[in-house]
A tleap script that builds the chain and sets N, CA, C and O, in Angstrom:
source leaprc.protein.ff14SB
mol = sequence {
  NGLN VAL GLN LEU VAL GLU SER GLY GLY GLY
  LEU VAL GLN ASP GLY GLY SER LEU ARG LEU
  SER CYS ALA ALA SER ARG ASN ILE VAL SER
  ILE ARG THR MET GLY TRP TYR ARG GLN ALA
  PRO GLY LYS GLN ARG GLU SER VAL ALA PHE
  ILE THR TYR SER GLY ILE ILE VAL TYR ARG
  ASP SER VAL LYS GLY ARG PHE THR ILE SER
  ARG ASP THR ALA LYS ASN THR VAL TYR LEU
  GLN MET ASN SER LEU LYS ALA GLU ASP THR
  GLY VAL TYR TYR CYS ASN GLY VAL GLN THR
  SER PRO TYR ARG GLU TYR TRP GLY GLN GLY
  THR GLN VAL THR VAL SER CSER
}
set mol.1.N position { -14.706 -15.507 -3.396 }
set mol.1.CA position { -13.995 -14.667 -2.503 }
set mol.1.C position { -14.216 -15.144 -1.039 }
set mol.1.O position { -15.241 -15.753 -0.733 }
set mol.2.N position { -13.384 -14.900 -0.275 }
set mol.2.CA position { -13.475 -15.299 1.068 }
set mol.2.C position { -13.024 -14.007 2.077 }
set mol.2.O position { -11.875 -13.569 2.019 }
set mol.3.N position { -13.830 -13.553 2.818 }
set mol.3.CA position { -13.327 -12.506 3.803 }
set mol.3.C position { -12.944 -13.298 4.989 }
set mol.3.O position { -13.584 -14.285 5.351 }
set mol.4.N position { -11.742 -12.789 5.673 }
set mol.4.CA position { -11.086 -13.259 6.839 }
set mol.4.C position { -11.277 -12.208 7.919 }
set mol.4.O position { -10.825 -11.096 7.648 }
set mol.5.N position { -11.888 -12.375 9.136 }
set mol.5.CA position { -12.049 -11.560 10.039 }
set mol.5.C position { -11.421 -11.970 11.436 }
set mol.5.O position { -11.943 -12.868 12.097 }
set mol.6.N position { -10.323 -11.316 11.860 }
set mol.6.CA position { -9.760 -11.620 12.877 }
set mol.6.C position { -10.144 -10.978 14.240 }
set mol.6.O position { -10.433 -9.782 14.204 }
set mol.7.N position { -10.185 -11.655 15.498 }
set mol.7.CA position { -10.537 -11.069 16.674 }
set mol.7.C position { -9.761 -11.754 17.791 }
set mol.7.O position { -9.184 -12.832 17.648 }
set mol.8.N position { -9.798 -10.947 19.063 }
set mol.8.CA position { -9.114 -11.463 20.110 }
set mol.8.C position { -7.833 -10.921 20.604 }
set mol.8.O position { -7.263 -11.327 21.617 }
set mol.9.N position { -7.348 -9.828 19.703 }
set mol.9.CA position { -6.105 -9.145 20.140 }
set mol.9.C position { -6.410 -8.253 21.330 }
set mol.9.O position { -7.555 -8.249 21.782 }
set mol.10.N position { -5.483 -7.517 21.852 }
set mol.10.CA position { -5.527 -6.800 23.081 }
set mol.10.C position { -4.137 -6.554 23.668 }
set mol.10.O position { -3.084 -6.888 23.127 }
set mol.11.N position { -4.260 -5.944 24.814 }
set mol.11.CA position { -3.138 -5.537 25.784 }
set mol.11.C position { -3.065 -6.712 26.802 }
set mol.11.O position { -4.053 -7.163 27.382 }
set mol.12.N position { -1.766 -7.168 26.959 }
set mol.12.CA position { -1.473 -8.248 28.057 }
set mol.12.C position { -0.274 -8.015 28.433 }
set mol.12.O position { 0.580 -7.593 27.652 }
set mol.13.N position { -0.021 -8.294 29.850 }
set mol.13.CA position { 1.281 -8.323 30.547 }
set mol.13.C position { 2.082 -9.523 29.970 }
set mol.13.O position { 1.539 -10.493 29.440 }
set mol.14.N position { 3.537 -9.357 30.135 }
set mol.14.CA position { 4.424 -10.321 29.947 }
set mol.14.C position { 4.114 -11.572 30.641 }
set mol.14.O position { 3.859 -11.574 31.845 }
set mol.15.N position { 4.126 -12.696 29.889 }
set mol.15.CA position { 3.863 -14.002 30.381 }
set mol.15.C position { 2.225 -14.289 30.425 }
set mol.15.O position { 1.775 -15.305 30.956 }
set mol.16.N position { 1.438 -13.341 29.845 }
set mol.16.CA position { -0.124 -13.645 29.584 }
set mol.16.C position { -0.270 -14.337 28.517 }
set mol.16.O position { 0.646 -14.749 27.805 }
set mol.17.N position { -1.743 -14.539 28.311 }
set mol.17.CA position { -2.212 -15.336 27.243 }
set mol.17.C position { -3.150 -14.589 26.458 }
set mol.17.O position { -3.758 -13.646 26.964 }
set mol.18.N position { -3.322 -14.936 25.246 }
set mol.18.CA position { -4.441 -14.509 24.380 }
set mol.18.C position { -4.974 -15.483 23.363 }
set mol.18.O position { -4.162 -16.329 22.990 }
set mol.19.N position { -5.991 -15.522 22.925 }
set mol.19.CA position { -6.396 -16.443 21.877 }
set mol.19.C position { -7.038 -15.491 20.837 }
set mol.19.O position { -8.010 -14.771 21.062 }
set mol.20.N position { -6.307 -15.594 19.570 }
set mol.20.CA position { -6.947 -15.051 18.456 }
set mol.20.C position { -7.651 -16.168 17.442 }
set mol.20.O position { -7.250 -17.307 17.202 }
set mol.21.N position { -8.881 -15.456 16.899 }
set mol.21.CA position { -9.772 -16.176 16.129 }
set mol.21.C position { -9.811 -15.519 14.764 }
set mol.21.O position { -9.848 -14.304 14.573 }
set mol.22.N position { -9.799 -16.431 13.872 }
set mol.22.CA position { -9.991 -15.919 12.341 }
set mol.22.C position { -11.228 -16.738 11.674 }
set mol.22.O position { -11.193 -17.913 11.306 }
set mol.23.N position { -12.302 -15.863 11.605 }
set mol.23.CA position { -13.504 -16.447 11.039 }
set mol.23.C position { -13.559 -16.176 9.636 }
set mol.23.O position { -13.347 -15.028 9.247 }
set mol.24.N position { -13.825 -17.129 8.804 }
set mol.24.CA position { -13.967 -17.055 7.252 }
set mol.24.C position { -15.500 -16.933 6.944 }
set mol.24.O position { -16.390 -17.464 7.608 }
set mol.25.N position { -15.669 -16.141 5.817 }
set mol.25.CA position { -16.889 -15.851 5.450 }
set mol.25.C position { -17.896 -17.013 4.884 }
set mol.25.O position { -19.127 -16.987 4.879 }
set mol.26.N position { -16.954 -18.113 4.375 }
set mol.26.CA position { -17.625 -19.226 3.710 }
set mol.26.C position { -16.920 -20.532 4.178 }
set mol.26.O position { -16.057 -20.476 5.053 }
set mol.27.N position { -17.234 -21.545 3.679 }
set mol.27.CA position { -16.515 -22.767 3.925 }
set mol.27.C position { -14.978 -22.798 3.585 }
set mol.27.O position { -14.530 -22.469 2.486 }
set mol.28.N position { -14.271 -23.201 4.581 }
set mol.28.CA position { -12.743 -23.102 4.296 }
set mol.28.C position { -12.115 -24.529 3.781 }
set mol.28.O position { -10.889 -24.642 3.747 }
set mol.29.N position { -12.893 -25.531 3.413 }
set mol.29.CA position { -12.439 -26.683 3.040 }
set mol.29.C position { -11.587 -26.539 1.872 }
set mol.29.O position { -10.591 -27.250 1.736 }
set mol.30.N position { -11.990 -25.477 0.847 }
set mol.30.CA position { -11.047 -25.308 -0.291 }
set mol.30.C position { -9.797 -24.541 -0.007 }
set mol.30.O position { -8.907 -24.351 -0.836 }
set mol.31.N position { -9.796 -24.119 1.212 }
set mol.31.CA position { -8.566 -23.342 1.656 }
set mol.31.C position { -7.521 -24.298 2.141 }
set mol.31.O position { -7.595 -24.756 3.282 }
set mol.32.N position { -6.526 -24.625 1.303 }
set mol.32.CA position { -5.731 -25.674 1.986 }
set mol.32.C position { -4.772 -25.414 2.770 }
set mol.32.O position { -4.106 -26.350 3.213 }
set mol.33.N position { -4.476 -24.067 3.128 }
set mol.33.CA position { -3.452 -23.632 4.224 }
set mol.33.C position { -3.961 -22.350 4.823 }
set mol.33.O position { -4.239 -21.386 4.109 }
set mol.34.N position { -4.084 -22.337 6.124 }
set mol.34.CA position { -4.315 -21.206 6.850 }
set mol.34.C position { -3.313 -20.891 7.889 }
set mol.34.O position { -2.730 -21.751 8.549 }
set mol.35.N position { -3.143 -19.635 8.000 }
set mol.35.CA position { -2.090 -19.291 9.025 }
set mol.35.C position { -2.056 -18.031 9.568 }
set mol.35.O position { -2.950 -17.244 9.256 }
set mol.36.N position { -1.225 -17.711 10.289 }
set mol.36.CA position { -1.020 -16.349 10.997 }
set mol.36.C position { 0.388 -15.822 10.749 }
set mol.36.O position { 1.399 -16.524 10.719 }
set mol.37.N position { 0.328 -14.375 10.556 }
set mol.37.CA position { 1.374 -13.767 10.193 }
set mol.37.C position { 1.336 -12.452 11.379 }
set mol.37.O position { 0.315 -12.062 11.947 }
set mol.38.N position { 2.605 -11.951 11.554 }
set mol.38.CA position { 2.432 -10.740 12.302 }
set mol.38.C position { 3.571 -9.671 11.785 }
set mol.38.O position { 4.586 -9.972 11.158 }
set mol.39.N position { 3.203 -8.479 12.155 }
set mol.39.CA position { 4.153 -7.411 11.746 }
set mol.39.C position { 4.422 -6.418 12.791 }
set mol.39.O position { 3.498 -5.709 13.188 }
set mol.40.N position { 5.597 -6.304 13.270 }
set mol.40.CA position { 5.998 -5.454 14.500 }
set mol.40.C position { 6.363 -4.096 13.740 }
set mol.40.O position { 6.738 -4.055 12.569 }
set mol.41.N position { 6.196 -2.981 14.585 }
set mol.41.CA position { 6.427 -1.685 13.970 }
set mol.41.C position { 7.760 -1.520 13.455 }
set mol.41.O position { 8.739 -1.749 14.166 }
set mol.42.N position { 7.863 -1.106 12.167 }
set mol.42.CA position { 9.343 -0.945 11.559 }
set mol.42.C position { 9.844 -2.172 10.925 }
set mol.42.O position { 10.890 -2.145 10.278 }
set mol.43.N position { 9.156 -3.245 11.074 }
set mol.43.CA position { 9.664 -4.743 10.666 }
set mol.43.C position { 8.706 -5.242 9.496 }
set mol.43.O position { 7.567 -4.869 9.215 }
set mol.44.N position { 9.390 -6.046 8.997 }
set mol.44.CA position { 8.613 -6.842 7.821 }
set mol.44.C position { 7.522 -7.971 8.515 }
set mol.44.O position { 7.645 -8.485 9.627 }
set mol.45.N position { 6.526 -8.180 7.623 }
set mol.45.CA position { 5.638 -9.050 8.116 }
set mol.45.C position { 6.186 -10.460 7.998 }
set mol.45.O position { 6.744 -10.848 6.972 }
set mol.46.N position { 5.998 -11.289 9.174 }
set mol.46.CA position { 6.608 -12.508 9.184 }
set mol.46.C position { 5.552 -13.630 9.565 }
set mol.46.O position { 4.517 -13.349 10.167 }
set mol.47.N position { 5.871 -14.884 9.186 }
set mol.47.CA position { 5.014 -15.859 9.360 }
set mol.47.C position { 5.163 -16.442 10.785 }
set mol.47.O position { 6.291 -16.656 11.227 }
set mol.48.N position { 4.036 -16.709 11.530 }
set mol.48.CA position { 4.051 -17.284 12.840 }
set mol.48.C position { 3.734 -18.673 12.983 }
set mol.48.O position { 4.338 -19.396 13.775 }
set mol.49.N position { 2.761 -19.090 12.205 }
set mol.49.CA position { 2.367 -20.629 12.203 }
set mol.49.C position { 1.150 -20.736 11.125 }
set mol.49.O position { 0.301 -19.900 10.816 }
set mol.50.N position { 1.372 -22.078 10.657 }
set mol.50.CA position { 0.316 -22.323 9.689 }
set mol.50.C position { -0.185 -23.805 9.739 }
set mol.50.O position { 0.488 -24.690 10.267 }
set mol.51.N position { -1.267 -23.998 9.226 }
set mol.51.CA position { -1.829 -25.309 9.364 }
set mol.51.C position { -2.479 -25.684 8.113 }
set mol.51.O position { -3.223 -24.859 7.583 }
set mol.52.N position { -2.289 -26.850 7.561 }
set mol.52.CA position { -2.741 -27.277 6.337 }
set mol.52.C position { -4.044 -28.213 6.366 }
set mol.52.O position { -4.310 -28.878 7.367 }
set mol.53.N position { -4.730 -28.225 5.373 }
set mol.53.CA position { -6.046 -28.861 5.353 }
set mol.53.C position { -5.851 -30.357 5.959 }
set mol.53.O position { -6.667 -30.891 6.710 }
set mol.54.N position { -4.668 -30.931 5.522 }
set mol.54.CA position { -4.463 -32.370 6.067 }
set mol.54.C position { -3.841 -32.319 7.626 }
set mol.54.O position { -3.688 -33.360 8.265 }
set mol.55.N position { -3.529 -31.120 8.122 }
set mol.55.CA position { -3.278 -31.223 9.481 }
set mol.55.C position { -1.891 -30.963 9.861 }
set mol.55.O position { -1.480 -31.027 11.020 }
set mol.56.N position { -1.148 -30.651 8.781 }
set mol.56.CA position { 0.282 -30.470 8.983 }
set mol.56.C position { 0.500 -28.989 9.630 }
set mol.56.O position { -0.040 -28.020 9.097 }
set mol.57.N position { 1.181 -28.866 10.614 }
set mol.57.CA position { 1.501 -27.502 11.277 }
set mol.57.C position { 2.824 -27.197 11.354 }
set mol.57.O position { 3.618 -28.095 11.634 }
set mol.58.N position { 3.238 -25.975 11.136 }
set mol.58.CA position { 4.612 -25.444 11.143 }
set mol.58.C position { 4.471 -24.169 12.050 }
set mol.58.O position { 3.492 -23.436 11.914 }
set mol.59.N position { 5.394 -23.921 12.923 }
set mol.59.CA position { 5.597 -22.793 13.752 }
set mol.59.C position { 6.975 -22.160 13.439 }
set mol.59.O position { 7.932 -22.824 13.040 }
set mol.60.N position { 7.002 -20.842 13.648 }
set mol.60.CA position { 8.312 -20.200 13.623 }
set mol.60.C position { 9.045 -20.573 14.786 }
set mol.60.O position { 8.379 -20.720 15.811 }
set mol.61.N position { 10.379 -20.773 14.851 }
set mol.61.CA position { 10.942 -21.174 15.938 }
set mol.61.C position { 10.953 -20.501 17.267 }
set mol.61.O position { 11.340 -21.083 18.280 }
set mol.62.N position { 10.522 -19.261 17.260 }
set mol.62.CA position { 10.458 -18.399 18.286 }
set mol.62.C position { 9.130 -18.355 19.138 }
set mol.62.O position { 8.997 -17.695 20.169 }
set mol.63.N position { 8.085 -19.220 18.508 }
set mol.63.CA position { 7.109 -19.432 19.169 }
set mol.63.C position { 6.768 -20.866 19.474 }
set mol.63.O position { 5.702 -21.156 20.017 }
set mol.64.N position { 7.512 -21.613 19.189 }
set mol.64.CA position { 7.278 -23.084 19.300 }
set mol.64.C position { 7.263 -23.428 20.767 }
set mol.64.O position { 8.158 -22.950 21.465 }
set mol.65.N position { 6.407 -24.154 21.279 }
set mol.65.CA position { 6.123 -24.563 22.651 }
set mol.65.C position { 5.292 -23.460 23.332 }
set mol.65.O position { 4.895 -23.706 24.471 }
set mol.66.N position { 4.947 -22.152 22.719 }
set mol.66.CA position { 4.048 -21.214 23.388 }
set mol.66.C position { 2.739 -20.941 22.730 }
set mol.66.O position { 1.714 -20.582 23.310 }
set mol.67.N position { 2.898 -21.167 21.368 }
set mol.67.CA position { 1.746 -20.864 20.445 }
set mol.67.C position { 1.276 -22.210 20.052 }
set mol.67.O position { 2.066 -23.145 19.926 }
set mol.68.N position { -0.125 -22.336 19.838 }
set mol.68.CA position { -0.837 -23.297 19.210 }
set mol.68.C position { -1.811 -22.832 18.192 }
set mol.68.O position { -2.721 -22.037 18.424 }
set mol.69.N position { -1.561 -23.369 17.081 }
set mol.69.CA position { -2.698 -23.125 15.946 }
set mol.69.C position { -3.568 -24.326 15.785 }
set mol.69.O position { -3.144 -25.481 15.835 }
set mol.70.N position { -4.899 -23.960 15.575 }
set mol.70.CA position { -5.901 -24.943 15.378 }
set mol.70.C position { -6.881 -24.528 14.349 }
set mol.70.O position { -6.969 -23.366 13.952 }
set mol.71.N position { -7.655 -25.561 13.904 }
set mol.71.CA position { -8.624 -25.334 12.746 }
set mol.71.C position { -9.865 -25.970 13.019 }
set mol.71.O position { -9.882 -27.143 13.391 }
set mol.72.N position { -10.952 -25.279 12.862 }
set mol.72.CA position { -12.341 -25.845 13.228 }
set mol.72.C position { -12.937 -25.661 11.797 }
set mol.72.O position { -13.368 -24.556 11.468 }
set mol.73.N position { -12.968 -26.734 10.932 }
set mol.73.CA position { -13.599 -26.541 9.610 }
set mol.73.C position { -15.156 -26.372 9.711 }
set mol.73.O position { -15.765 -25.715 8.867 }
set mol.74.N position { -15.799 -27.000 10.794 }
set mol.74.CA position { -17.267 -26.984 10.944 }
set mol.74.C position { -17.686 -25.464 11.210 }
set mol.74.O position { -18.791 -25.056 10.852 }
set mol.75.N position { -16.796 -24.682 11.825 }
set mol.75.CA position { -17.071 -23.330 12.173 }
set mol.75.C position { -16.455 -22.308 11.235 }
set mol.75.O position { -16.749 -21.114 11.292 }
set mol.76.N position { -15.627 -22.797 10.407 }
set mol.76.CA position { -14.775 -21.853 9.251 }
set mol.76.C position { -13.919 -21.010 9.985 }
set mol.76.O position { -13.716 -19.857 9.605 }
set mol.77.N position { -13.348 -21.517 11.100 }
set mol.77.CA position { -12.385 -20.510 11.955 }
set mol.77.C position { -11.043 -21.200 12.243 }
set mol.77.O position { -10.953 -22.414 12.430 }
set mol.78.N position { -10.099 -20.421 12.266 }
set mol.78.CA position { -8.804 -20.835 12.753 }
set mol.78.C position { -8.507 -20.131 14.029 }
set mol.78.O position { -8.917 -18.979 14.173 }
set mol.79.N position { -7.834 -20.718 14.961 }
set mol.79.CA position { -7.433 -20.093 16.194 }
set mol.79.C position { -5.937 -19.977 16.344 }
set mol.79.O position { -5.256 -20.807 15.743 }
set mol.80.N position { -5.353 -19.072 17.053 }
set mol.80.CA position { -4.095 -19.212 17.454 }
set mol.80.C position { -3.961 -18.966 19.073 }
set mol.80.O position { -3.986 -17.800 19.468 }
set mol.81.N position { -3.843 -19.866 19.868 }
set mol.81.CA position { -3.787 -19.713 21.172 }
set mol.81.C position { -2.175 -19.321 21.680 }
set mol.81.O position { -1.242 -20.109 21.530 }
set mol.82.N position { -2.062 -18.260 22.167 }
set mol.82.CA position { -0.774 -17.661 22.553 }
set mol.82.C position { -0.534 -17.603 24.068 }
set mol.82.O position { -1.200 -16.841 24.768 }
set mol.83.N position { 0.451 -18.436 24.598 }
set mol.83.CA position { 0.743 -18.257 26.042 }
set mol.83.C position { 2.174 -17.942 26.066 }
set mol.83.O position { 2.951 -17.948 25.111 }
set mol.84.N position { 2.418 -17.659 27.329 }
set mol.84.CA position { 3.878 -17.075 27.674 }
set mol.84.C position { 4.132 -15.935 26.805 }
set mol.84.O position { 5.141 -15.989 26.102 }
set mol.85.N position { 3.348 -14.870 26.738 }
set mol.85.CA position { 3.568 -13.968 25.767 }
set mol.85.C position { 5.048 -13.102 26.233 }
set mol.85.O position { 5.498 -12.967 27.371 }
set mol.86.N position { 5.526 -12.657 25.111 }
set mol.86.CA position { 6.627 -11.771 25.530 }
set mol.86.C position { 6.520 -10.659 24.670 }
set mol.86.O position { 5.862 -10.637 23.630 }
set mol.87.N position { 7.393 -9.453 25.280 }
set mol.87.CA position { 7.230 -8.194 24.403 }
set mol.87.C position { 7.522 -8.288 23.011 }
set mol.87.O position { 6.915 -7.617 22.176 }
set mol.88.N position { 8.492 -9.153 22.710 }
set mol.88.CA position { 8.838 -9.373 21.281 }
set mol.88.C position { 7.729 -9.948 20.261 }
set mol.88.O position { 7.853 -9.942 19.037 }
set mol.89.N position { 6.589 -10.462 21.000 }
set mol.89.CA position { 5.366 -10.959 20.360 }
set mol.89.C position { 4.560 -9.710 19.839 }
set mol.89.O position { 3.760 -9.835 18.912 }
set mol.90.N position { 4.793 -8.490 20.464 }
set mol.90.CA position { 3.791 -7.437 19.990 }
set mol.90.C position { 3.944 -7.220 18.471 }
set mol.90.O position { 5.024 -7.295 17.886 }
set mol.91.N position { 2.775 -6.948 17.896 }
set mol.91.CA position { 2.606 -6.553 16.638 }
set mol.91.C position { 1.083 -6.625 16.282 }
set mol.91.O position { 0.160 -6.783 17.082 }
set mol.92.N position { 0.992 -6.456 14.752 }
set mol.92.CA position { -0.494 -6.567 14.425 }
set mol.92.C position { -0.420 -8.090 13.716 }
set mol.92.O position { 0.416 -8.451 12.887 }
set mol.93.N position { -1.476 -8.846 14.247 }
set mol.93.CA position { -1.457 -10.294 13.572 }
set mol.93.C position { -2.597 -10.369 12.674 }
set mol.93.O position { -3.759 -10.001 12.845 }
set mol.94.N position { -1.950 -10.998 11.546 }
set mol.94.CA position { -2.856 -11.023 10.316 }
set mol.94.C position { -3.323 -12.551 10.241 }
set mol.94.O position { -2.538 -13.378 10.705 }
set mol.95.N position { -4.565 -13.014 9.684 }
set mol.95.CA position { -4.937 -14.092 9.261 }
set mol.95.C position { -4.659 -14.271 7.839 }
set mol.95.O position { -4.961 -13.341 7.091 }
set mol.96.N position { -4.049 -15.487 7.278 }
set mol.96.CA position { -4.063 -15.658 5.827 }
set mol.96.C position { -4.610 -16.933 5.486 }
set mol.96.O position { -4.543 -17.856 6.297 }
set mol.97.N position { -5.185 -17.088 4.285 }
set mol.97.CA position { -5.542 -18.255 3.852 }
set mol.97.C position { -5.048 -18.332 2.263 }
set mol.97.O position { -5.020 -17.357 1.512 }
set mol.98.N position { -4.709 -19.529 1.947 }
set mol.98.CA position { -4.249 -19.897 0.648 }
set mol.98.C position { -5.180 -20.912 0.000 }
set mol.98.O position { -5.517 -21.905 0.644 }
set mol.99.N position { -5.618 -20.711 -1.259 }
set mol.99.CA position { -6.609 -21.521 -1.974 }
set mol.99.C position { -5.699 -21.950 -3.229 }
set mol.99.O position { -5.135 -21.163 -3.990 }
set mol.100.N position { -5.671 -23.169 -3.286 }
set mol.100.CA position { -4.739 -23.605 -4.621 }
set mol.100.C position { -5.307 -23.898 -5.901 }
set mol.100.O position { -4.604 -23.978 -6.908 }
set mol.101.N position { -6.581 -24.067 -5.909 }
set mol.101.CA position { -7.245 -24.328 -7.186 }
set mol.101.C position { -8.575 -23.486 -7.426 }
set mol.101.O position { -9.631 -23.994 -7.050 }
set mol.102.N position { -8.589 -22.457 -7.920 }
set mol.102.CA position { -7.491 -21.686 -8.697 }
set mol.102.C position { -6.703 -21.053 -7.444 }
set mol.102.O position { -7.155 -21.067 -6.299 }
set mol.103.N position { -5.513 -20.519 -7.797 }
set mol.103.CA position { -4.673 -20.129 -6.498 }
set mol.103.C position { -5.241 -18.650 -6.256 }
set mol.103.O position { -5.328 -17.765 -7.108 }
set mol.104.N position { -5.573 -18.584 -5.035 }
set mol.104.CA position { -5.937 -17.389 -4.442 }
set mol.104.C position { -5.284 -17.271 -2.899 }
set mol.104.O position { -5.068 -18.234 -2.163 }
set mol.105.N position { -5.037 -15.943 -2.602 }
set mol.105.CA position { -4.532 -15.695 -1.215 }
set mol.105.C position { -5.463 -14.665 -0.666 }
set mol.105.O position { -5.795 -13.679 -1.325 }
set mol.106.N position { -5.867 -14.894 0.505 }
set mol.106.CA position { -6.714 -13.900 1.256 }
set mol.106.C position { -5.992 -13.555 2.454 }
set mol.106.O position { -5.197 -14.337 2.975 }
set mol.107.N position { -6.274 -12.276 2.957 }
set mol.107.CA position { -5.905 -11.686 4.265 }
set mol.107.C position { -6.961 -11.065 4.951 }
set mol.107.O position { -7.918 -10.537 4.385 }
set mol.108.N position { -6.769 -11.133 6.366 }
set mol.108.CA position { -7.700 -10.478 7.094 }
set mol.108.C position { -7.043 -8.985 7.460 }
set mol.108.O position { -5.898 -8.698 7.112 }
set mol.109.N position { -7.875 -8.104 8.177 }
set mol.109.CA position { -7.537 -6.853 8.299 }
set mol.109.C position { -6.318 -6.614 9.354 }
set mol.109.O position { -5.588 -5.623 9.369 }
set mol.110.N position { -6.256 -7.712 10.219 }
set mol.110.CA position { -5.327 -7.477 11.229 }
set mol.110.C position { -6.002 -7.324 12.656 }
set mol.110.O position { -7.134 -6.850 12.749 }
set mol.111.N position { -5.258 -7.748 13.799 }
set mol.111.CA position { -5.661 -7.401 15.006 }
set mol.111.C position { -4.477 -7.261 15.769 }
set mol.111.O position { -3.522 -8.036 15.712 }
set mol.112.N position { -4.584 -5.961 16.692 }
set mol.112.CA position { -3.349 -5.708 17.340 }
set mol.112.C position { -3.168 -6.585 18.868 }
set mol.112.O position { -4.023 -6.801 19.728 }
set mol.113.N position { -1.881 -6.937 18.831 }
set mol.113.CA position { -1.509 -7.673 19.927 }
set mol.113.C position { -0.354 -6.814 20.813 }
set mol.113.O position { 0.720 -6.645 20.234 }
set mol.114.N position { -0.470 -6.360 21.930 }
set mol.114.CA position { 0.607 -5.723 22.587 }
set mol.114.C position { 0.882 -6.361 23.985 }
set mol.114.O position { -0.036 -6.577 24.776 }
set mol.115.N position { 2.128 -6.638 24.241 }
set mol.115.CA position { 2.639 -7.209 25.344 }
set mol.115.C position { 3.469 -6.311 26.078 }
set mol.115.O position { 4.527 -5.910 25.592 }
set mol.116.N position { 3.016 -5.911 27.380 }
set mol.116.CA position { 3.692 -4.997 27.931 }
set mol.116.C position { 4.711 -5.758 29.067 }
set mol.116.O position { 4.375 -6.679 29.810 }
set mol.117.N position { 5.855 -5.207 29.003 }
set mol.117.CA position { 6.942 -5.870 30.030 }
set mol.117.C position { 6.949 -5.197 31.454 }
set mol.117.O position { 7.721 -5.601 32.324 }
savepdb mol mol.pdb
quit
């Protein structure tokens, strides 16, 4: 089992920046893909960005050029640097990890990001 703990959320003005962190309770080498999801009030959870163990990165179109995901295996931590934040980025951000052998999926408890316009 792996526990994921997010931090770094908060209230920021339109155009501001935040850096989210997701700390895993153990080595994340076996977790092949780690990513960030978000859920706005009244909406479904959606993927924001993910990074594979081999370094492949995928972003949802609306955050390309503004968000950067990175992974520090030595610190068992994944980051999401969010710049040029917009009101539509508001939501609860969840860290996700997928282990493939055996298959297991892990979720953090979420951290609130609020962007005021």
